[in-house]
C-alpha positions as CSV (number, residue, x, y, z in Angstrom):
1,X,7.7,-41.9,-10.9
2,X,8.1,-39.2,-13.6
3,X,10.8,-36.6,-13.1
4,X,10.2,-33.7,-10.8
5,X,11.6,-31.4,-13.5
6,X,10.7,-32.5,-17.0
7,X,12.0,-29.2,-18.4
8,X,15.5,-30.0,-17.2
9,X,15.7,-33.3,-19.1
10,X,15.8,-31.5,-22.5
11,X,16.5,-27.9,-21.4
12,X,15.9,-24.9,-23.7
13,X,16.8,-21.3,-23.7
14,X,13.4,-20.4,-22.1
15,X,13.8,-18.2,-18.9
16,X,13.7,-20.3,-15.7
17,X,14.8,-18.1,-12.9
18,X,15.6,-14.5,-12.1
19,X,16.7,-13.3,-8.7
20,X,18.3,-9.8,-8.5
21,X,20.9,-9.5,-11.2
22,X,21.1,-13.3,-11.7
23,X,19.1,-14.8,-14.6
24,X,19.2,-18.4,-15.7
25,X,17.6,-20.1,-18.6
26,X,16.6,-23.8,-18.3
27,X,19.8,-24.7,-20.2
28,X,21.9,-22.7,-17.7
29,X,20.0,-24.0,-14.7
30,X,20.4,-27.6,-15.9
31,X,24.1,-27.2,-16.4
32,X,24.7,-25.6,-13.0
33,X,22.4,-28.0,-11.1
34,X,24.0,-31.0,-12.8
35,X,27.5,-29.8,-11.9
36,X,26.5,-29.5,-8.3
37,X,24.8,-32.9,-8.4
38,X,28.0,-34.4,-9.6
39,X,29.9,-32.9,-6.6
40,X,27.4,-34.0,-3.9
41,X,26.3,-37.3,-5.3
42,X,27.9,-39.3,-2.4
43,X,26.6,-37.0,0.3
44,X,24.1,-38.6,2.7
45,X,22.4,-35.3,3.3
46,X,23.2,-31.6,2.7
47,X,22.2,-28.4,4.4
48,X,21.3,-25.4,2.2
49,X,22.0,-21.8,3.4
50,X,18.6,-20.6,2.1
51,X,19.3,-16.9,1.4
52,X,16.9,-15.4,-1.2
53,X,19.2,-15.9,-4.1
54,X,19.6,-17.9,-7.3
55,X,22.3,-19.9,-5.6
56,X,19.7,-21.3,-3.2
57,X,17.4,-22.4,-6.0
58,X,20.3,-24.1,-7.8
59,X,21.5,-25.8,-4.6
60,X,18.0,-27.3,-4.0
61,X,17.5,-28.4,-7.6
62,X,21.0,-29.9,-7.7
63,X,20.4,-31.9,-4.5
64,X,17.1,-33.1,-5.9
65,X,18.8,-34.2,-9.2
66,X,21.4,-36.0,-7.2
67,X,18.8,-37.7,-4.9
68,X,20.4,-36.2,-1.8
69,X,18.0,-34.9,0.8
70,X,18.4,-31.1,1.4
71,X,17.8,-29.3,4.7
72,X,17.0,-25.6,4.1
73,X,18.4,-23.4,6.8
74,X,16.8,-20.1,7.7
75,X,19.6,-17.5,7.6
76,X,18.0,-15.8,10.7
77,X,17.9,-18.9,12.8
78,X,19.4,-18.3,16.3
79,X,22.5,-20.3,17.4
80,X,20.6,-22.7,19.7
81,X,18.0,-23.6,17.1
82,X,20.7,-23.9,14.4
83,X,22.7,-26.3,16.6
84,X,19.6,-28.4,17.2
85,X,18.9,-28.7,13.5
86,X,22.4,-29.6,12.6
87,X,22.7,-32.1,15.4
88,X,19.4,-33.7,14.4
89,X,19.8,-33.8,10.6
90,X,23.6,-34.4,10.6
91,X,24.3,-32.9,7.1
92,X,27.7,-33.8,5.6
93,X,28.1,-30.3,4.0
94,X,26.4,-26.9,3.6
95,X,25.6,-25.5,0.2
96,X,26.0,-21.7,-0.1
97,X,26.4,-18.8,-2.4
98,X,30.1,-17.8,-2.9
99,X,29.6,-14.6,-0.9
100,X,27.4,-15.8,1.9
101,X,28.6,-15.0,5.4
102,X,27.9,-18.0,7.7
103,X,27.5,-18.0,11.4
104,X,30.1,-19.7,13.7
105,X,27.7,-22.6,14.2
106,X,28.4,-23.8,10.7
107,X,32.2,-23.5,11.0
108,X,32.8,-27.2,11.4
109,X,30.7,-28.2,8.3
110,X,32.4,-28.5,4.9
111,X,31.2,-25.7,2.7
112,X,30.3,-26.2,-1.0
113,X,29.8,-22.9,-2.9
114,X,27.3,-23.1,-5.7
115,X,28.6,-21.9,-9.1
116,X,25.9,-20.5,-11.4
117,X,28.1,-20.8,-14.4
118,X,29.3,-24.3,-13.9
119,X,28.6,-27.1,-16.4
120,X,27.9,-30.7,-15.5
121,X,27.1,-33.9,-17.2
122,X,23.5,-35.1,-17.7
123,X,21.9,-36.6,-14.6
124,X,19.0,-39.1,-14.3
125,X,16.7,-38.1,-11.5
126,X,16.0,-40.8,-8.9
127,X,13.0,-43.0,-9.7
128,X,12.0,-43.8,-6.1
129,X,9.0,-41.7,-5.3
130,X,9.2,-42.4,-1.6
131,X,12.8,-41.2,-1.3
132,X,13.2,-38.1,0.9
133,X,13.7,-34.9,-1.2
134,X,13.6,-32.3,1.6
135,X,13.8,-32.1,5.3
136,X,12.0,-28.9,6.4
137,X,12.0,-28.0,10.0
138,X,8.9,-26.8,11.8
139,X,8.9,-23.4,13.6
140,X,9.3,-25.1,17.0
141,X,6.4,-23.4,18.7
142,X,5.6,-26.5,20.8
143,X,9.2,-27.6,21.5
144,X,12.4,-28.0,19.5
145,X,11.8,-27.9,15.8
146,X,11.0,-31.2,14.1
147,X,12.4,-32.3,10.8
148,X,9.6,-33.0,8.4
149,X,10.5,-35.6,5.8
150,X,9.0,-34.7,2.4
151,X,9.2,-37.2,-0.3
152,X,9.4,-36.7,-4.1
153,X,5.9,-38.2,-4.2
154,X,4.5,-35.6,-1.8
155,X,6.1,-32.7,-3.6
156,X,4.9,-33.8,-7.0
157,X,1.4,-34.6,-5.9
158,X,0.9,-31.3,-4.2
159,X,2.3,-29.2,-7.0
160,X,0.3,-31.1,-9.6
161,X,-2.9,-30.6,-7.6
162,X,-2.3,-26.9,-7.4
163,X,-1.6,-26.8,-11.1
164,X,-4.9,-28.4,-11.8
165,X,-6.8,-26.0,-9.4
166,X,-5.1,-22.9,-10.7
167,X,-4.6,-23.9,-14.4
168,X,-0.8,-23.4,-13.8
169,X,1.2,-23.9,-17.0
170,X,4.6,-23.3,-18.5
171,X,3.3,-20.0,-19.8
172,X,3.0,-18.6,-16.3
173,X,5.6,-16.2,-14.7
174,X,5.5,-16.3,-11.0
175,X,6.6,-13.2,-9.0
176,X,7.3,-13.4,-5.2
177,X,9.6,-12.3,-2.4
178,X,9.0,-15.2,0.0
179,X,11.8,-16.7,2.2
180,X,13.3,-19.8,0.7
181,X,13.6,-22.0,3.7
182,X,10.0,-23.2,4.0
183,X,7.2,-24.8,2.0
184,X,5.6,-21.6,0.7
185,X,8.6,-19.8,-0.8
186,X,10.7,-22.8,-1.8
187,X,8.4,-25.7,-2.8
188,X,5.4,-23.6,-4.1
189,X,7.4,-20.5,-5.1
190,X,10.5,-22.1,-6.8
191,X,9.9,-25.8,-7.4
192,X,6.4,-25.1,-8.5
193,X,7.2,-23.0,-11.6
194,X,10.2,-25.2,-12.5
195,X,8.1,-28.3,-12.4
196,X,5.7,-26.6,-14.8
197,X,8.5,-25.4,-17.1
198,X,7.6,-21.8,-16.4
199,X,9.5,-18.9,-14.9
200,X,10.1,-17.6,-11.3
201,X,11.1,-14.1,-10.6
202,X,12.2,-13.6,-7.0
203,X,12.4,-10.0,-5.8
204,X,15.1,-10.7,-3.2
205,X,13.2,-8.6,-0.7
206,X,9.6,-7.5,-0.9
207,X,8.7,-4.0,-2.1
208,X,5.6,-2.5,-3.6
209,X,7.8,-1.0,-6.4
210,X,9.3,-4.5,-7.1
211,X,5.9,-6.0,-7.5
212,X,4.7,-3.3,-9.8
213,X,7.8,-3.6,-11.9
214,X,7.7,-7.3,-12.3
215,X,3.9,-7.6,-13.0
216,X,3.7,-4.5,-15.2
217,X,4.3,-4.2,-18.9
218,X,4.8,-6.7,-21.7
219,X,6.2,-10.0,-20.5
220,X,5.3,-9.3,-16.9
221,X,4.4,-11.8,-14.3
222,X,1.1,-13.7,-14.5
223,X,1.0,-14.8,-10.8
224,X,1.9,-13.3,-7.5
225,X,2.5,-15.2,-4.3
226,X,2.5,-13.4,-1.0
227,X,1.6,-13.4,2.7
228,X,-1.0,-11.1,4.3
229,X,1.6,-8.5,5.4
230,X,2.6,-8.1,1.8
231,X,-0.9,-7.8,0.5
232,X,-1.7,-5.3,3.3
233,X,1.1,-3.1,2.1
234,X,-0.1,-3.4,-1.5
235,X,-3.6,-2.5,-0.4
236,X,-2.3,0.6,1.4
237,X,-0.3,1.7,-1.7
238,X,-3.2,1.1,-4.2
239,X,-5.1,4.2,-3.1
240,X,-2.6,6.6,-4.7
241,X,-0.9,4.4,-7.3
242,X,-2.7,3.8,-10.6
243,X,0.4,2.0,-12.0
244,X,0.3,-0.5,-9.2
245,X,-3.4,-1.1,-9.7
246,X,-2.8,-1.7,-13.5
247,X,0.1,-4.1,-12.7
248,X,-1.9,-6.2,-10.3
249,X,-4.8,-6.2,-12.8
250,X,-2.5,-7.7,-15.4
251,X,-1.8,-10.7,-13.2
252,X,-4.2,-13.6,-13.7
253,X,-3.7,-15.0,-10.2
254,X,-3.0,-13.3,-6.8
255,X,-2.4,-15.9,-4.1
256,X,-2.1,-15.3,-0.3
257,X,-1.0,-17.9,2.2
258,X,0.6,-18.7,5.5
259,X,-2.0,-16.8,7.5
260,X,-5.5,-15.4,6.9
261,X,-5.9,-12.3,4.8
262,X,-8.1,-9.8,6.5
263,X,-11.4,-9.0,4.8
264,X,-10.7,-5.3,4.6
265,X,-7.6,-6.0,2.5
266,X,-9.5,-8.4,0.3
267,X,-12.0,-5.7,-0.4
268,X,-9.5,-2.9,-1.0
269,X,-7.6,-5.0,-3.5
270,X,-10.7,-6.2,-5.3
271,X,-12.1,-2.6,-5.5
272,X,-8.9,-1.2,-7.0
273,X,-8.0,-4.0,-9.4
274,X,-11.1,-6.2,-10.1
275,X,-9.0,-9.2,-8.9
276,X,-9.9,-11.3,-5.9
277,X,-7.0,-12.7,-3.9
278,X,-7.0,-16.6,-3.8
279,X,-6.3,-18.2,-0.4
280,X,-5.1,-21.7,0.2
281,X,-4.4,-23.9,3.2
282,X,-1.5,-26.1,3.9
283,X,1.2,-27.1,6.4
284,X,4.8,-28.3,6.3
285,X,3.6,-31.8,7.1
286,X,0.8,-31.9,4.5
287,X,1.9,-29.4,1.9
288,X,-1.2,-28.0,0.2
289,X,-4.7,-29.3,1.3
290,X,-7.3,-26.9,-0.1
291,X,-7.6,-23.8,-2.2
292,X,-10.2,-21.2,-3.1
293,X,-10.8,-21.6,-6.9
294,X,-9.8,-18.6,-9.0
295,X,-12.8,-16.3,-9.7
296,X,-14.6,-17.3,-6.5
297,X,-16.0,-14.7,-4.1
298,X,-13.7,-14.3,-1.0
299,X,-15.4,-15.3,2.2
300,X,-13.8,-14.4,5.6
301,X,-11.7,-17.3,6.9
302,X,-12.5,-19.7,4.1
303,X,-9.7,-21.5,2.4
304,X,-11.6,-23.3,-0.4
305,X,-12.2,-26.9,-1.1
306,X,-9.9,-29.9,-0.9
307,X,-7.4,-30.2,-3.8
308,X,-7.4,-33.3,-6.1
309,X,-6.3,-36.4,-4.2
310,X,-6.8,-34.8,-0.8
311,X,-9.3,-36.2,1.6
312,X,-10.4,-34.0,4.5
313,X,-12.6,-34.6,7.5
314,X,-13.5,-32.9,10.8
315,X,-13.1,-34.8,14.1
316,X,-14.6,-34.1,17.5
317,X,-12.7,-34.1,20.7
318,X,-13.8,-37.7,21.5
319,X,-12.4,-38.9,18.1
320,X,-15.7,-39.2,16.4
321,X,-16.0,-38.0,12.8
322,X,-18.3,-35.0,12.3
323,X,-20.6,-35.5,9.3
324,X,-22.5,-32.2,9.1
325,X,-21.9,-29.4,6.6
326,X,-23.7,-26.8,8.7
327,X,-21.1,-24.0,8.9
328,X,-21.3,-24.1,12.7
329,X,-20.0,-27.4,14.1
330,X,-16.3,-27.0,15.0
331,X,-13.9,-29.9,14.6
332,X,-10.2,-30.6,14.1
333,X,-9.1,-30.9,10.5
334,X,-7.6,-34.2,9.5
335,X,-6.3,-34.9,6.0
336,X,-4.8,-37.8,4.1
337,X,-3.5,-38.3,0.6
338,X,-0.3,-38.5,-1.5
339,X,0.7,-35.0,-0.3
340,X,1.4,-36.1,3.2
341,X,4.9,-36.2,4.8
342,X,6.7,-39.5,5.5
343,X,7.2,-38.7,9.2
344,X,9.5,-36.7,11.5
345,X,13.2,-37.3,11.4
346,X,14.4,-39.3,14.4
347,X,11.0,-38.9,16.0
348,X,8.8,-42.0,15.7
349,X,6.9,-41.0,18.8
350,X,6.0,-37.6,17.3
351,X,5.1,-39.2,14.0
352,X,2.7,-41.7,15.7
353,X,1.1,-39.0,17.8
354,X,0.5,-36.9,14.7
355,X,-1.4,-39.6,12.9
356,X,-4.9,-41.1,13.4
357,X,-4.5,-44.2,11.3
358,X,-3.5,-42.8,8.0
359,X,-5.1,-39.4,8.7
360,X,-2.8,-36.5,9.8
361,X,-4.1,-34.5,12.8
362,X,-3.5,-30.9,11.7
363,X,-4.3,-29.2,15.0
364,X,-6.4,-26.7,13.0
365,X,-10.0,-26.1,13.9
366,X,-12.6,-25.5,11.2
367,X,-16.2,-25.8,10.1
368,X,-17.5,-27.1,6.8
369,X,-20.0,-25.0,4.9
370,X,-22.8,-26.4,2.9
371,X,-20.8,-26.5,-0.3
372,X,-17.9,-28.3,1.2
373,X,-15.8,-25.1,1.7
374,X,-13.4,-25.2,4.7
375,X,-13.6,-22.3,7.1
376,X,-10.7,-22.2,9.5
377,X,-11.4,-20.9,13.0
378,X,-8.1,-21.3,14.7
379,X,-5.5,-23.6,16.2
380,X,-6.6,-26.3,18.6
381,X,-3.8,-25.4,21.0
382,X,-4.2,-21.7,21.0
383,X,-7.5,-20.7,19.3
384,X,-10.2,-23.1,20.6
385,X,-12.0,-21.2,23.3
386,X,-14.5,-23.0,25.5
387,X,-16.8,-20.4,27.0
388,X,-20.2,-20.9,28.6
389,X,-20.5,-24.4,27.2
390,X,-19.7,-23.4,23.6
391,X,-16.7,-24.3,21.5
392,X,-15.6,-21.1,19.8
393,X,-12.9,-20.6,17.2
394,X,-10.8,-17.4,17.7
395,X,-10.4,-17.0,13.9
396,X,-14.0,-16.2,13.2
397,X,-14.1,-13.5,15.9
398,X,-10.9,-12.0,14.5
399,X,-12.5,-11.8,11.1
400,X,-15.6,-10.1,12.6
401,X,-13.4,-7.6,14.4
402,X,-11.5,-6.8,11.2
403,X,-14.7,-6.1,9.5
404,X,-15.1,-3.0,11.9
405,X,-13.8,0.1,10.2
406,X,-12.0,1.2,13.4
407,X,-9.9,-2.0,13.6
408,X,-6.6,-2.3,11.8
409,X,-5.4,-5.6,13.4
410,X,-7.0,-8.1,15.7
411,X,-6.2,-11.2,17.7
412,X,-8.4,-13.2,20.0
413,X,-7.4,-15.4,22.9
414,X,-9.2,-17.1,25.8
415,X,-8.3,-16.6,29.5
416,X,-9.6,-18.4,32.6
417,X,-13.0,-17.2,33.9
418,X,-14.7,-18.6,37.1
419,X,-18.1,-18.3,35.5
420,X,-17.7,-19.0,31.8
421,X,-14.7,-21.4,32.0
422,X,-12.9,-19.1,29.5
423,X,-13.6,-15.6,28.6
424,X,-13.0,-14.1,25.1
425,X,-10.3,-11.4,25.0
426,X,-9.7,-9.3,21.9
427,X,-6.4,-7.7,21.2
428,X,-6.9,-4.7,18.9
429,X,-4.7,-2.3,16.9
430,X,-7.1,0.6,16.1
431,X,-7.0,2.5,12.9
432,X,-6.9,5.7,14.9
433,X,-5.0,5.3,18.2
434,X,-6.4,8.6,19.4
435,X,-10.0,7.5,18.9
436,X,-10.3,3.7,19.2
437,X,-13.7,2.0,19.2
438,X,-15.0,1.2,22.6
439,X,-15.2,-2.2,24.2
440,X,-19.0,-2.1,24.0
441,X,-19.0,-1.1,20.4
442,X,-16.8,-4.0,19.4
443,X,-18.7,-6.5,21.5
444,X,-21.9,-5.4,19.9
445,X,-20.4,-5.5,16.5
446,X,-19.2,-9.2,16.9
447,X,-22.5,-10.2,18.5
448,X,-24.4,-8.8,15.6
449,X,-22.3,-10.5,13.0
450,X,-21.8,-13.9,14.7
451,X,-23.7,-14.6,18.0
452,X,-23.9,-13.0,21.4
453,X,-21.8,-15.8,23.1
454,X,-19.0,-15.0,20.7
455,X,-18.6,-11.4,21.7
456,X,-15.3,-10.4,23.4
457,X,-15.7,-9.8,27.2
458,X,-12.5,-7.7,27.3
459,X,-10.7,-5.6,24.7
460,X,-7.0,-4.7,25.0
461,X,-5.4,-2.1,22.7
462,X,-1.9,-2.3,21.3
463,X,0.2,-0.4,18.9
464,X,1.0,-3.6,16.9
465,X,0.5,-7.3,17.1
466,X,3.6,-9.5,17.5
467,X,4.2,-11.4,14.2
468,X,6.8,-13.7,12.7
469,X,8.4,-13.0,9.4
470,X,5.6,-14.9,7.6
471,X,3.0,-12.6,9.0
472,X,1.5,-15.0,11.5
473,X,0.4,-13.5,14.8
474,X,2.5,-14.8,17.8
475,X,-0.2,-15.1,20.4
476,X,2.1,-16.4,23.1
477,X,4.0,-13.1,22.8
478,X,1.0,-11.0,23.7
479,X,1.4,-9.2,27.0
480,X,0.5,-11.6,29.8
481,X,-0.3,-14.5,27.4
482,X,1.0,-18.0,28.0
């Protein structure tokens, strides 16, 4: 297998990484990462305190150069979850920044501080494509978090497929403010640019001003990665900020992921900048599966077509493969290809349950449109509603609700109903809390856009929807929800 980071084999003085006041060229990054690799070469596995700093990036690159699996730790993880992750992965040390303050749960683990100015000898990257590069833990919504084993093969295949779809090159400068303990911020947002030989600029923390600064002017960023919450704030700010509009217009690619971007925000950004936001679809276990191609028209809920090397199919509840491209038949998304994980750490049972032969069961429900575009309609466990004999995806109703001018945020769930089996419930944050749209108005709006059987039978109004730090709605945290 070719190296994950060709630009580190013969490093130059090209910019590689900027985070806050820390800036590293490829030569400086190579030196620091090699020095770290020499220190941890005998470690079986290392944890990384994944604060949004340059030290985290060097820690992960150093571990990858050494061939030592890295376990990124969310600095906000609670003590019980942290104890589970440490007990499950059993790292021999934790890599940190020199000034990081660690919780008591890490007190018994040897600490290795990353030195950005260190100099180490040349390192030959491991050649085994199937060796584990990262162990990324799931969010634990269905039980204790599971450690997802991601190989060098999976990371390279996914990043190269995105590079092909997005024409991603060494000339690109990526700007983002995503957390560095998961796939989006770490693999796509840091390893992606470094694999291409380009530059990543991490804002440390998201701000509209930071985005405008890094995208604007000569030498500014060419790509922006974000989640819907970030793009929503940008869309809000665009109305009175011509400088921000100009900065976003200079970027050749705006990418949103981790959750669906509401149609209204798509429209506001496109109207102000002339740029359409590209959405893509992936999971920790599969890395990236599909993407909207740059320049394409945004369609509510759609996440594009499969990336190069990715095979995708829809499967019915009885296990039969759905063949139609009718835009209506709902099935579970299954994928296979070189981007798949190698399994769950210490969980052969969970690994076997997640696979249908060599196909991964995503748990996501979708329809395939006539051109092969994937339109997600929700999660099998929480978003598939069986009402009146119909299988309905919550996601398409949410998109319809968000198309109503009186709706700022929306979530849809099902609840038991003696007549329908399940009734559709809409949870709505209105644009104007004093004058929210009526239940009947929203039901008629959905029925007109979709179909009468997809209309909400009940509407409940909230000041805000519960979300995690990536912007995903936490439906189980809704009042009275399971």
